[in-house]
C-alpha positions in Angstrom: 113.9 133.0 109.6 113.7 132.2 105.9 110.2 131.8 104.5 109.8 130.3 101.1 106.8 131.6 99.1 107.7 130.3 95.7 110.2 127.7 94.5 113.3 129.4 93.2 116.2 127.7 91.5 118.3 126.3 94.3 121.1 123.8 94.4 121.6 121.3 97.1 124.2 118.6 97.7 121.6 116.1 98.8 119.4 114.4 96.2 115.8 113.5 96.9 115.3 110.1 98.5 113.6 107.2 96.9 111.7 104.1 98.0 114.7 102.0 97.1 116.3 100.9 100.3 115.5 98.0 102.5 113.7 95.1 101.1 109.9 95.4 101.2 108.0 93.6 103.9 106.4 90.3 103.0 102.6 90.2 103.2 102.7 88.3 106.5 105.2 90.8 108.0 103.1 93.7 106.7 100.0 92.4 108.3 101.8 91.8 111.6 103.0 95.4 111.6 99.6 96.8 110.8 97.9 94.7 113.5 100.6 95.6 116.1 100.3 99.3 115.4 96.5 99.3 115.6 96.7 97.2 118.8 99.0 99.7 120.5 96.7 102.7 119.7 93.6 100.7 120.6 95.2 99.7 123.9 96.0 103.3 124.7 92.4 104.3 124.0 91.0 101.5 126.2 93.4 102.4 129.0 92.1 105.9 129.0 88.5 104.7 129.1 89.3 102.4 132.0 90.7 105.4 133.8 87.3 107.2 133.3 89.0 109.8 131.0 87.7 110.9 127.6 90.4 109.6 125.1 90.6 112.6 122.8 94.2 112.2 121.9 94.0 108.5 121.7 91.0 108.6 119.5 92.8 110.9 117.1 95.8 108.6 117.0 93.8 105.5 116.3 91.5 107.1 113.7 94.5 108.7 112.0 96.3 105.3 111.7 93.2 103.5 110.6 92.5 106.0 107.8 96.1 106.4 106.6 97.2 102.8 106.8 94.4 100.3 107.1 91.7 101.8 104.9 94.3 103.1 102.4 95.6 99.5 102.1 92.1 98.2 101.7 91.6 100.7 98.8 94.9 99.6 97.3 93.8 96.0 97.4 90.5 96.6 95.8 92.2 98.3 92.9 94.8 95.5 92.5 92.3 92.6 92.4 89.2 93.9 90.5 88.9 90.6 88.5 88.3 88.7 91.7 85.7 91.0 93.3 82.8 88.6 92.6 84.5 85.5 94.0 83.2 84.4 97.4 86.4 84.9 99.2 87.2 88.3 97.8 83.5 89.4 98.3 84.0 88.6 102.0 87.2 90.7 102.1 85.3 93.5 100.5 82.6 93.2 103.1 85.3 93.3 105.8 86.5 96.5 104.3 83.1 98.0 104.5 82.8 97.0 108.2 86.3 98.4 109.0 85.3 101.7 107.3 82.1 101.8 109.3 83.9 101.2 112.6 86.4 103.8 111.8 83.6 106.3 111.0 82.1 105.7 114.4 85.4 106.4 116.1 86.0 109.4 113.9 82.6 110.8 114.8 83.3 110.4 118.5 86.6 112.1 118.0 85.0 115.0 116.2 82.1 115.5 118.7 84.2 114.8 121.8 81.3 113.1 123.5 79.5 109.7 123.4 79.0 106.5 125.3 82.4 105.3 126.7 81.0 101.8 126.9 80.0 101.8 123.2 83.3 103.3 122.3 85.2 100.6 124.1 83.0 97.9 122.4 83.5 99.4 118.9 87.3 99.5 119.5 87.6 95.9 120.7 85.3 94.7 117.9 87.3 96.5 115.3 90.6 95.1 116.6 89.2 91.6 116.6 87.7 92.1 113.1 91.0 93.4 111.7 92.9 90.4 113.0 90.4 87.9 111.5 90.4 89.9 108.2 94.1 89.9 107.8 94.3 86.1 108.5 91.6 85.4 106.0 93.3 87.7 103.4 96.6 85.8 103.7 94.9 82.5 103.2 92.9 83.7 100.2 95.8 85.4 98.5 97.9 82.2 99.0 95.2 80.3 97.1 95.5 82.7 94.1 99.3 82.6 94.1 100.1 85.4 96.5 101.5 83.5 99.5 102.5 85.2 102.7 106.2 85.0 101.7 105.5 87.2 98.7 106.1 90.9 98.9 103.2 92.9 100.4 100.6 94.4 98.1 100.6 98.0 99.2 100.9 100.8 96.6 104.3 101.0 95.1 106.7 103.4 97.0 104.7 103.5 100.2 105.9 101.6 103.3 104.1 100.9 106.5 107.3 101.4 108.5 107.1 105.1 107.7 104.0 106.0 109.7 105.3 105.5 113.3 108.4 107.4 112.4 106.6 110.4 111.0 103.6 110.6 113.4 103.3 113.7 115.6 104.1 117.4 115.2 107.9 116.9 114.8 109.5 114.6 112.2 113.1 113.6 112.7 114.3 113.0 109.2 117.5 111.4 110.4 115.8 108.4 111.9 114.0 107.5 108.6 115.4 104.7 106.4 118.2 105.7 104.2 117.0 106.3 100.6 113.4 106.8 101.8 113.7 110.1 103.7 112.0 112.3 101.2 109.3 109.9 100.2 108.4 109.2 103.8 108.3 112.9 104.8 106.2 113.8 101.8 103.8 110.9 102.5 103.3 112.5 105.9 102.9 116.0 104.6 100.2 114.9 102.2 98.1 113.8 105.2 98.2 117.2 106.8 94.8 119.0 107.0 94.6 122.6 105.7 96.2 124.9 108.3 98.0 122.1 110.0 101.7 122.3 110.7 104.6 120.0 111.3 108.3 120.6 112.0 111.0 118.9 110.1 114.4 118.3 111.8 117.5 117.0 110.3 121.3 117.2 110.2 121.0 118.2 106.5 119.0 120.8 104.6 115.6 119.1 104.0 115.2 121.1 100.7 114.4 117.9 98.7 111.2 117.5 100.7 110.1 120.9 99.6 111.0 120.1 96.0 108.9 117.0 95.9 105.9 118.3 97.8 105.7 121.4 95.8 105.8 119.4 92.6 102.9 117.3 93.8 100.9 120.3 95.2 102.3 123.6 93.7 101.8 126.4 96.2 99.9 124.1 98.6 102.5 124.2 101.4 104.5 126.9 103.2 108.1 126.1 104.1 109.8 128.3 106.8 113.3 127.7 108.0 113.5 128.0 111.8 117.2 127.0 111.9 119.5 126.9 108.9 122.5 124.6 109.8 125.3 124.1 109.7 124.7 121.0 111.9 121.0 121.3 112.7 118.2 122.2 110.4 114.6 122.9 111.5 111.8 123.7 109.0 108.2 124.5 109.8 105.8 123.2 107.1 102.2 124.4 106.8 99.5 123.1 104.6 97.9 126.1 103.2 94.1 126.5 103.0 92.6 126.7 99.6 92.2 130.2 98.2 
């Protein structure tokens, strides 16, 4: 097993991926994807509660998605439209963001403590899902009024795509199923969400070295990179986010 401590000079036949690939989602498509992904995770949580089981895994999945995709997009939007923050419509959207953060915090606290009222948890989950649907609809209408119709490209931060999350969720990331030209960026986006001490395994038919190059450039020394299998047809790499010294 090869364990990389520092980044030496190394040549690879594969260049790091970029966000250039498929066309970006329109705002309407982006919203539909977000709502669908939240609904799937919320549905799993509610199913577990209905079976009288504490939904530890389902809570983590829902909270993880809400934080990484929904709240992150909310922050992106607030930075993109600062001049409109005092307008009535945008003030409502900002209030919606506050409520979504509050609901996510309640779910996160339940996930951390592992206890709580299951009835309250189900109510919070249903309310959050309904609120998100209403918020996204209102957002599309408002942005259309200021010249950002639903047919325009989505307004997430440049280079990040919501399609990445479902493909990189979990302890194993299959790089070969990621969109061509976006492999490195999608994998790095996932690695940046790792908590200190958390690990994931990268699998690919090619050396995933470009992922290491990019993540180490963003966080020098912050990640361990250990080869579990080094080709020629299959590559497996264990990536660990190191704890701060």
